[in-house]
ROGU-290955 format. One record per residue (C-alpha): residue in three letters; x, y negated, z negated. Coordinates in steps of 0.05 Angstrom, whole numbers, padded with zeros to 5 digits, always signed. Example, Ala and Ser with C-alpha at 12.3 -4.5 7.8 and 13.67 -1.06 7.14 Angstrom:
// residues 2
ALA+00246+00090-00156;SER+00273+00021-00143;
//
This chain:
// residues 364
MET+00000+00000+00000;PRO+00028-00068+00019;ASP+00053-00111-00038;ALA+00002-00165-00022;ALA-00055-00115-00031;ILE-00030-00094-00099;LEU-00027-00166-00121;ARG-00099-00176-00098;VAL-00119-00115-00140;LEU-00084-00145-00201;ASP-00114-00214-00190;ALA-00185-00187-00182;ASN-00181-00144-00245;LEU-00149-00197-00288;ASN-00207-00243-00270;ARG-00257-00187-00283;ALA-00227-00170-00351;ARG-00225-00243-00373;GLU-00297-00252-00352;ALA-00318-00190-00391;LEU-00282-00214-00453;ARG-00316-00281-00448;VAL-00384-00247-00444;MET-00367-00205-00506;GLU-00341-00267-00542;GLU-00405-00306-00529;HIS-00446-00247-00554;ALA-00405-00244-00619;ARG-00408-00319-00626;LEU-00479-00339-00607;VAL-00520-00275-00613;LEU-00486-00242-00673;ALA-00459-00307-00703;ASP-00400-00265-00727;ALA-00338-00309-00736;THR-00289-00253-00749;LEU-00309-00213-00688;THR-00311-00276-00645;GLU-00241-00294-00666;ASP-00213-00224-00652;ILE-00243-00223-00582;LYS-00217-00293-00568;ILE-00147-00273-00589;VAL-00148-00214-00541;ARG-00174-00259-00485;HIS-00117-00308-00494;GLU-00066-00252-00498;LEU-00092-00223-00433;SER-00084-00291-00400;ARG-00011-00290-00421;ALA+00002-00217-00406;ALA+00029-00225-00335;PRO+00101-00251-00329;ASP+00105-00322-00303;ASP+00131-00302-00234;LEU+00076-00251-00225;ALA+00021-00297-00252;ALA+00042-00352-00203;ARG+00035-00307-00143;LEU-00033-00277-00158;PRO-00080-00334-00141;VAL-00044-00346-00075;MET-00059-00275-00053;ARG-00135-00280-00059;ASP-00174-00263+00003;ILE-00248-00274-00014;VAL-00269-00275+00060;GLY-00234-00210+00075;ASP-00256-00174+00011;VAL-00304-00119+00033;GLY-00329-00109-00038;THR-00364-00176-00044;ALA-00424-00152-00003;ILE-00431-00086-00041;SER-00477-00081-00102;THR-00523-00032-00138;GLU-00591-00040-00170;SER-00562-00025-00239;GLU-00519-00088-00236;PHE-00582-00130-00245;ASP-00615-00085-00297;ARG-00602-00111-00368;ARG-00651-00094-00424;GLY-00627-00147-00473;ALA-00567-00182-00503;GLU-00538-00118-00531;ASP-00541-00086-00463;VAL-00505-00145-00432;ALA-00449-00140-00484;ARG-00443-00065-00476;SER-00439-00070-00400;ALA-00385-00123-00406;ALA-00345-00078-00453;MET-00349-00021-00403;ARG-00327-00067-00347;LEU-00269-00091-00389;GLY-00243-00021-00402;GLU-00246-00004-00328;SER-00210-00068-00307;LEU-00155-00058-00358;ARG-00143+00013-00334;VAL-00136-00012-00263;LEU-00088-00067-00286;GLU-00046-00017-00324;GLU-00041+00033-00267;TYR-00027-00017-00211;GLY+00016-00058-00257;LYS+00065+00000-00263;THR+00083-00012-00190;THR+00103-00084-00201;ASN+00126-00094-00274;ALA+00131-00039-00327;GLU+00130-00088-00385;PHE+00065-00119-00359;ALA+00034-00049-00355;ARG+00055-00034-00426;ARG+00023-00099-00451;ILE-00042-00082-00415;GLU-00041-00012-00446;GLY-00035-00043-00515;LEU-00093-00091-00501;ARG-00135-00034-00473;TYR-00132+00005-00538;ARG-00149-00058-00578;THR-00210-00071-00535;TYR-00237-00001-00550;ASP-00242-00023-00623;LEU-00275-00089-00603;GLU-00327-00049-00563;ARG-00339-00003-00622;ARG-00351-00063-00668;LEU-00399-00096-00619;ILE-00440-00034-00613;MET-00438-00019-00688;HIS-00470-00086-00703;THR-00534-00064-00668;LEU-00533+00005-00702;VAL-00520-00027-00770;ARG-00580-00072-00765;GLU-00623-00011-00749;ARG-00596+00032-00806;PHE-00588-00017-00863;GLY-00622-00081-00840;GLY-00686-00070-00880;VAL-00653-00063-00948;ARG-00666-00122-00994;LEU-00663-00093-01064;TYR-00608-00042-01080;VAL-00607-00010-01149;LEU-00546+00023-01182;MET-00566+00085-01221;THR-00522+00105-01279;GLU-00554+00149-01333;SER-00517+00119-01392;LEU-00547+00051-01376;CYS-00618+00074-01368;HIS-00668+00053-01421;ALA-00701+00122-01420;SER-00636+00162-01418;THR-00650+00198-01484;GLU-00715+00228-01458;SER-00719+00291-01416;ALA-00700+00274-01344;GLY-00702+00201-01366;TRP-00655+00178-01311;LEU-00700+00208-01257;ALA-00761+00174-01287;VAL-00724+00108-01286;ALA-00704+00119-01213;GLU-00776+00133-01194;ALA-00799+00071-01231;THR-00751+00028-01192;LEU-00776+00057-01126;ARG-00848+00044-01147;GLY-00828-00027-01164;GLY-00800-00039-01094;ALA-00727-00018-01091;ASP-00705-00002-01019;CYS-00641+00034-01038;ILE-00612+00071-01097;GLN-00538+00084-01108;LEU-00519+00144-01150;ARG-00460+00121-01192;GLU-00434+00172-01242;PRO-00357+00169-01242;ASN-00349+00218-01300;MET-00398+00272-01279;SER-00378+00341-01254;ASP-00383+00355-01180;ARG-00436+00408-01190;GLU-00480+00361-01231;LEU-00469+00305-01181;VAL-00493+00349-01123;ALA-00554+00372-01163;ARG-00571+00302-01184;GLY-00560+00275-01114;ARG-00607+00326-01084;MET-00662+00306-01133;LEU-00652+00233-01117;ALA-00650+00246-01042;GLU-00717+00280-01045;LEU-00745+00224-01089;CYS-00720+00170-01042;ARG-00749+00205-00981;ARG-00817+00206-01014;HIS-00813+00131-01025;ASP-00782+00115-00957;ALA-00719+00089-00990;LEU-00645+00103-00980;LEU-00597+00141-01025;ILE-00523+00121-01027;VAL-00471+00159-01066;ASN-00414+00120-01098;ASP-00342+00138-01080;ARG-00355+00209-01057;PRO-00370+00222-00983;ASP-00365+00297-00995;ILE-00420+00294-01048;ALA-00462+00249-01003;ALA-00458+00299-00947;LEU-00474+00359-00991;CYS-00535+00329-01025;GLY-00565+00300-00962;ALA-00556+00227-00981;ASP-00563+00172-00930;GLY-00492+00148-00940;VAL-00433+00131-00985;HIS-00404+00069-01016;VAL-00328+00062-01021;GLY-00285+00014-01060;GLN-00219-00019-01044;ASP-00180+00040-01072;ASP-00224+00096-01045;LEU-00224+00129-00976;ALA-00221+00082-00917;VAL-00286+00068-00880;ALA-00266+00110-00819;ASP-00245+00169-00862;ALA-00309+00167-00903;ARG-00349+00165-00838;ARG-00314+00227-00813;ILE-00340+00264-00874;VAL-00411+00238-00878;GLY-00421+00236-00802;PRO-00431+00180-00751;ASP-00504+00170-00767;ALA-00494+00160-00842;ILE-00487+00093-00877;VAL-00419+00071-00903;GLY-00413+00010-00947;VAL-00351-00022-00976;SER-00336-00065-01037;THR-00300-00132-01031;HIS-00279-00183-01082;ASN-00250-00240-01041;ILE-00255-00269-00971;GLU-00191-00234-00947;GLN-00222-00167-00965;VAL-00287-00187-00931;ALA-00249-00204-00866;ALA-00211-00138-00869;ALA-00274-00099-00883;ALA-00312-00132-00826;ARG-00259-00106-00777;LEU-00273-00035-00800;ALA-00347-00041-00780;PRO-00380-00014-00843;ASP-00456-00014-00847;TYR-00455-00066-00902;ILE-00406-00105-00944;ALA-00416-00113-01018;VAL-00388-00178-01046;GLY-00378-00189-01120;PRO-00382-00197-01176;MET-00427-00257-01168;PHE-00425-00269-01243;ALA-00390-00236-01302;SER-00418-00166-01309;GLU-00416-00119-01369;THR-00433-00060-01325;LYS-00368-00063-01285;PRO-00322-00118-01311;GLN-00274-00149-01260;PRO-00211-00190-01274;ARG-00238-00244-01226;VAL-00308-00266-01211;ALA-00318-00275-01136;GLY-00378-00320-01146;LEU-00425-00355-01098;THR-00369-00391-01062;THR-00340-00325-01038;LEU-00410-00302-01018;ARG-00420-00365-00976;GLU-00353-00356-00943;ALA-00370-00283-00929;ARG-00436-00302-00898;ALA-00402-00352-00851;SER-00350-00301-00830;THR-00392-00240-00811;SER-00462-00221-00788;LEU-00457-00152-00821;PRO-00507-00142-00878;ILE-00481-00170-00943;VAL-00501-00141-01010;ALA-00488-00187-01069;ILE-00470-00151-01134;GLY-00451-00165-01205;GLY-00488-00198-01263;ILE-00550-00215-01222;ASN-00613-00226-01262;PRO-00681-00256-01242;ASP-00659-00327-01261;ARG-00600-00322-01213;ALA-00631-00282-01157;ALA-00657-00341-01116;GLU-00590-00378-01113;VAL-00555-00314-01093;LEU-00604-00304-01036;GLU-00598-00377-01016;SER-00522-00369-01014;GLY-00529-00317-00959;ALA-00540-00247-00988;ASP-00582-00200-00947;ALA-00594-00156-01007;LEU-00587-00159-01082;CYS-00552-00102-01118;VAL-00577-00097-01190;CYS-00560-00050-01246;SER-00573-00065-01320;ALA-00625-00119-01307;ILE-00669-00064-01279;ILE-00650+00005-01305;ALA-00636-00019-01376;ALA-00702-00056-01380;ALA-00758-00029-01425;ASP-00803-00027-01363;PRO-00759-00014-01302;GLU-00817-00016-01254;SER-00838-00085-01276;ALA-00766-00109-01276;THR-00758-00084-01204;ALA-00824-00116-01184;GLU-00800-00183-01212;PHE-00738-00181-01168;ARG-00780-00158-01109;ALA-00827-00217-01116;ILE-00768-00265-01116;ILE-00738-00232-01055;ASP-00803-00231-01016;GLY-00820-00302-01033;GLU-00752-00333-01022;LYS-00742-00371-00958;ARG-00667-00370-00944;SER-00625-00416-00902;TYR-00557-00385-00889;PRO-00497-00432-00884;GLN-00481-00432-00810;MET-00416-00448-00774;ASN-00418-00512-00734;ALA-00396-00514-00661;ASP-00324-00534-00677;GLU-00315-00477-00727;ARG-00340-00427-00676;ARG-00291-00447-00622;
//
C-alpha cells in the first residue's frame, strides 16, 4: 500500500477517535454530570491529539482526499438508529475502540512508538467504556434506594428477645427501609450465612435489597443482592468477581480523594462518611457535609451518606447531595424501630433537594 494511503488511514481514524471521545465526554459531562469521568475522558482525548510525532502529525491533514474517498457515500440504516443518550455514548465507545485498533495496526508501518502509545490509550479507553455503561446499570440496580439500614444485633433494642434482631429488621422494612446491610464483624461464617439467608428472604418479601458488609463470599452464599467493602477490604473489581456481575458492590470513603478513586472503580454506590461523630463506628476524622457536597459535585454515582444521622440532621444531609441515608442506632436501637424508620422515610419523601451543581467553567 502506498505511503500516502496509509497516512490517509491514520488521519481518518485519528479524527474518528477524537470525535468518539468528544461524544463520550459530552455524555459524561452533560448527561451524567460526572466530573471525574468527564475529566478522565478529556485527558485521554488530549493525549490522543498529542500521540502522533510532530513530523507525522504535520503530514496527515495534507494527505486528505475527501473527494476520492469511496467510503463517504456508504452508510447503513443502523448508523441512524439511536434509542437514547446511553445508546449514543455506547456507539461512540465502540467506534473509538475500532478506530484505535486501526491506528495501532497501521501505525506500526510508520512509527513503532506511535503504535505503542495508541495501544496504551486503547486499553485505557476500554475502562472508560466500562464506566460509561456501568452508570446506566448502576441507576437501574441501586437508583431506587433512599433509606439504608445497618443491622447489627448488639445494637438492636429487642436483641435480648428470641429472634429479636430479625423482628427489628422486619420492623424497619415495614417502616420503609429500601435496603438492609448485615454487619456482624465478629460472627462465625456459619452463623453469618444462616442469618444472611433469613434476611435475604425477608428483604425479598418486602421488595428491598440485602447487602452484606465486607464479605462477598458470604453475600454470594446467602443470596444477598450485593456486598459493601471498606478501604482495607477487597477491591471493588475483586469483590465483583465473587458476587457476580449482576450483584451490587458499594464502597466506603472518608475524604474526597477516596471518593475520586472509588468513582474510577465504578461501584454501584459510594458511601461517604461519617457525616457526624458516630458511636456505632467511631472514626478519627469526621468527613462532614463539606465532603459530601464535594463528592456530589465530582460524581453522578449514587451517594449514601452515613454516620451519626438522626431525624434532626436528615434534611440537611439530603440537601447536601445524598441519594440515600444510611442509618443504624437511630433506627434499630429505638424502642419502636418501625416508627423510627417511618419518621426518616417521611423526611426523605417530603424533602425537595437541590444538588450543588458544577458551573460551566468547572466542567470544562
